[in-house]
C-alpha positions as CSV (number, residue, x, y, z in Angstrom):
1,M,0.0,0.0,0.0
2,A,1.1,3.5,-0.7
3,K,0.2,4.5,2.9
4,N,1.3,2.5,5.8
5,L,-1.5,2.6,8.4
6,S,-0.5,2.5,12.0
7,A,-2.3,2.1,15.3
8,K,-2.8,5.4,17.1
9,I,-4.3,5.7,20.5
10,G,-5.9,9.0,21.4
11,P,-7.2,9.3,24.9
12,S,-10.3,11.5,25.4
13,I,-9.7,13.9,28.3
14,L,-13.4,14.4,28.8
15,N,-13.4,12.2,31.8
16,S,-10.2,13.5,33.3
17,D,-10.0,16.2,36.0
18,L,-10.4,19.2,33.8
19,A,-9.2,21.4,36.7
20,Q,-5.9,19.7,36.0
21,I,-6.1,19.5,32.2
22,Y,-2.5,20.1,31.6
23,E,-1.2,17.7,34.2
24,E,-3.7,15.0,33.1
25,S,-2.9,15.5,29.4
26,Q,0.9,15.4,30.0
27,K,0.5,12.2,32.0
28,L,-1.4,10.5,29.2
29,L,1.3,11.5,26.7
30,D,4.0,10.3,29.1
31,N,2.2,7.0,29.3
32,G,2.4,6.5,25.5
33,A,-0.7,8.3,24.0
34,D,-0.2,9.0,20.3
35,Y,-2.4,12.1,20.3
36,L,-5.0,13.9,22.5
37,H,-8.7,13.8,21.6
38,L,-10.3,17.0,22.7
39,D,-14.1,17.0,22.9
40,V,-15.6,20.4,22.1
41,M,-19.4,20.6,22.8
42,D,-21.6,23.7,22.4
43,G,-24.8,22.7,24.2
44,H,-26.7,22.8,20.9
45,F,-25.5,20.0,18.7
46,V,-25.2,17.9,21.8
47,P,-26.9,18.6,25.2
48,N,-23.6,19.2,27.0
49,L,-20.9,21.9,27.3
50,T,-17.2,21.3,27.7
51,F,-14.5,23.8,26.6
52,G,-13.6,25.9,23.5
53,H,-10.5,27.3,21.8
54,P,-9.2,29.4,24.7
55,I,-8.6,26.3,26.8
56,V,-7.1,24.5,23.8
57,K,-4.8,27.4,23.2
58,C,-3.7,27.3,26.8
59,L,-3.0,23.6,26.6
60,R,-1.0,24.1,23.4
61,N,1.1,26.8,25.1
62,K,2.0,24.1,27.7
63,I,2.3,21.1,25.4
64,K,4.2,22.2,22.3
65,D,4.7,19.0,20.2
66,A,1.7,16.7,20.8
67,F,-0.9,16.0,18.1
68,F,-4.2,17.7,19.0
69,E,-7.4,16.5,17.5
70,T,-10.5,18.5,18.3
71,H,-13.8,16.6,18.0
72,M,-16.2,19.4,17.2
73,M,-19.7,18.4,18.5
74,V,-21.1,21.8,17.5
75,S,-23.9,23.1,15.4
76,K,-21.8,25.5,13.3
77,P,-18.4,23.8,12.7
78,E,-17.3,26.4,10.1
79,Q,-17.5,29.1,12.8
80,W,-14.7,27.6,14.8
81,I,-12.2,26.6,12.1
82,K,-10.0,29.7,12.4
83,P,-10.1,30.0,16.2
84,M,-9.1,26.3,16.5
85,A,-6.3,26.7,13.9
86,D,-5.0,29.7,15.8
87,A,-5.1,27.7,19.0
88,G,-2.7,25.2,17.5
89,V,-5.0,22.3,16.6
90,D,-3.6,19.7,14.2
91,Q,-6.8,17.9,13.2
92,Y,-10.3,19.4,13.1
93,T,-12.9,16.6,13.2
94,F,-16.4,17.9,12.6
95,H,-19.8,16.2,12.3
96,V,-21.5,16.1,8.9
97,E,-25.0,16.2,10.3
98,P,-25.5,20.0,10.7
99,I,-23.7,20.9,7.4
100,E,-25.2,21.4,4.0
101,N,-21.8,21.6,2.1
102,V,-19.4,19.2,3.7
103,P,-16.7,19.5,0.9
104,L,-16.6,23.2,1.4
105,V,-16.0,22.8,5.1
106,C,-13.3,20.2,4.4
107,R,-11.5,22.6,2.1
108,K,-11.7,25.5,4.7
109,V,-10.2,23.2,7.3
110,K,-7.3,22.3,5.0
111,E,-6.8,26.0,4.0
112,A,-6.5,26.8,7.7
113,G,-3.6,24.3,7.9
114,M,-5.3,21.5,9.7
115,K,-6.0,17.9,8.9
116,V,-9.6,17.0,8.1
117,G,-11.6,14.6,10.2
118,V,-15.2,13.8,9.3
119,A,-17.5,12.4,12.0
120,L,-20.6,10.3,11.7
121,K,-23.3,9.9,14.4
122,P,-24.7,6.4,14.9
123,G,-27.8,7.2,12.8
124,T,-25.9,8.6,9.9
125,P,-25.5,6.2,6.9
126,V,-21.8,5.5,6.2
127,D,-22.1,5.8,2.4
128,M,-22.7,9.5,2.8
129,V,-18.9,9.9,2.9
130,I,-18.5,8.8,-0.8
131,D,-18.9,12.4,-2.0
132,Y,-16.1,13.8,0.2
133,V,-14.0,11.0,1.5
134,D,-11.1,12.1,-0.8
135,L,-11.1,15.4,1.0
136,A,-10.8,13.8,4.4
137,D,-7.7,12.6,6.2
138,M,-9.8,10.5,8.6
139,I,-13.4,9.3,9.2
140,L,-14.7,9.0,12.7
141,V,-17.4,6.4,13.4
142,M,-19.2,7.2,16.6
143,T,-19.9,4.0,18.6
144,V,-22.1,5.9,21.0
145,E,-24.4,8.9,20.7
146,P,-22.1,11.9,21.0
147,G,-22.3,14.2,24.0
148,F,-21.4,12.3,27.1
149,G,-18.5,10.0,28.2
150,G,-18.9,6.6,29.7
151,Q,-21.7,5.3,27.5
152,K,-22.4,1.7,26.3
153,F,-20.6,0.6,23.2
154,M,-22.8,0.1,20.1
155,E,-21.2,-2.9,18.3
156,S,-23.5,-2.6,15.4
157,M,-21.6,0.5,14.3
158,L,-18.6,-1.6,13.4
159,K,-20.4,-2.6,10.1
160,K,-19.6,1.0,9.1
161,V,-16.0,0.6,10.0
162,A,-15.8,-2.7,8.0
163,W,-17.4,-1.0,5.0
164,L,-15.0,1.9,5.1
165,R,-11.9,-0.4,5.5
166,E,-13.1,-2.6,2.6
167,N,-13.7,0.4,0.3
168,Y,-10.9,2.7,1.4
169,P,-8.0,0.4,2.6
170,E,-5.6,3.3,3.1
171,L,-8.0,5.5,5.1
172,D,-7.4,6.4,8.7
173,I,-10.6,5.2,10.5
174,E,-11.3,6.3,14.1
175,V,-13.8,4.9,16.6
176,D,-15.0,6.8,19.6
177,G,-17.4,5.8,22.3
178,G,-17.3,3.0,24.9
179,V,-14.0,1.7,23.5
180,G,-11.7,0.0,26.0
181,L,-10.1,-3.3,26.8
182,A,-13.4,-5.2,26.5
183,T,-14.2,-3.8,23.0
184,I,-10.9,-3.1,21.3
185,E,-10.6,-6.5,19.6
186,V,-13.9,-6.1,17.7
187,C,-12.9,-2.6,16.7
188,A,-9.5,-3.7,15.4
189,K,-11.0,-6.7,13.6
190,A,-13.5,-4.4,11.8
191,G,-10.6,-2.2,10.6
192,A,-10.3,0.7,12.9
193,N,-6.7,2.0,13.4
194,M,-7.3,5.2,15.4
195,I,-8.7,4.5,18.8
196,V,-10.3,7.1,21.1
197,S,-10.7,5.7,24.6
198,G,-11.7,7.7,27.7
199,T,-12.7,6.1,30.9
200,S,-10.8,2.9,30.2
201,I,-7.5,4.8,30.1
202,I,-8.2,7.7,32.4
203,N,-9.5,5.6,35.3
204,S,-6.8,2.9,35.0
205,A,-4.1,2.6,37.7
206,D,-1.7,1.7,34.8
207,Q,-2.5,3.9,31.9
208,A,0.6,2.9,30.0
209,K,-0.4,-0.8,30.1
210,V,-3.9,0.0,28.8
211,I,-2.6,2.2,26.0
212,R,0.0,-0.5,25.1
213,T,-2.7,-3.2,25.0
214,L,-5.0,-1.2,22.8
215,R,-2.2,-0.4,20.4
216,D,-0.9,-4.0,20.3
217,T,-4.4,-5.3,19.6
218,V,-4.9,-2.9,16.6
219,N,-1.5,-3.8,15.3
220,C,-2.4,-7.5,15.3
221,Y,-5.1,-6.8,12.7
222,L,-3.5,-4.1,10.6
223,G,-2.3,-5.4,7.3
224,H,-4.6,-8.4,7.2
225,N,-8.4,-7.8,7.3
226,H,-10.0,-10.5,9.3
227,S,-13.3,-8.8,9.3
228,T,-16.4,-10.8,8.6
229,Q,-18.7,-7.8,9.1
230,R,-20.5,-6.4,6.1
């Protein structure tokens, strides 16, 4: 393949102590995290509020080199492209559901100097991505309804992952929601290579071991698709 996919583990800091966001984030990176998954919620697209670009910028000022992905659970993703780029975000992952012209938003994100992530809620058909997958660096398949951490994993969503992996073998595919040690194997088997995990990592007494196990499981399946899901 032209592109060598790799396993990447991105802890979600949503369930960490946000009063200690720098310390918690640095600890995750020290324990082997490949990137930080930053959940931005506006109280409209999802019924919860978290933090915005000022907090992300403060975190970037403290952590210079880590890869930051913002998961934009917001009703107007285009509104926050420039502020997040200015805050030092590396990848801007937005939901397709509130947007009429997804390719336009993809191009605006790229023009701002960030990678493009496209996120799908559980009820969104996966074949919607056909029209703009070439503009995306990554597709995020939500395995819970977005908005709150600690929800039950929806295994039926892995059919989307398997379809994406079969049709786009070089695409980075991320899963987010209820992903941990008990669910990582089915995610990896379906074809996900970017893993967002919150409580499973954050609440562990041995974060490094959990991150290592998640990564090793994904690496076991990369390069040979054992998926039987369709």
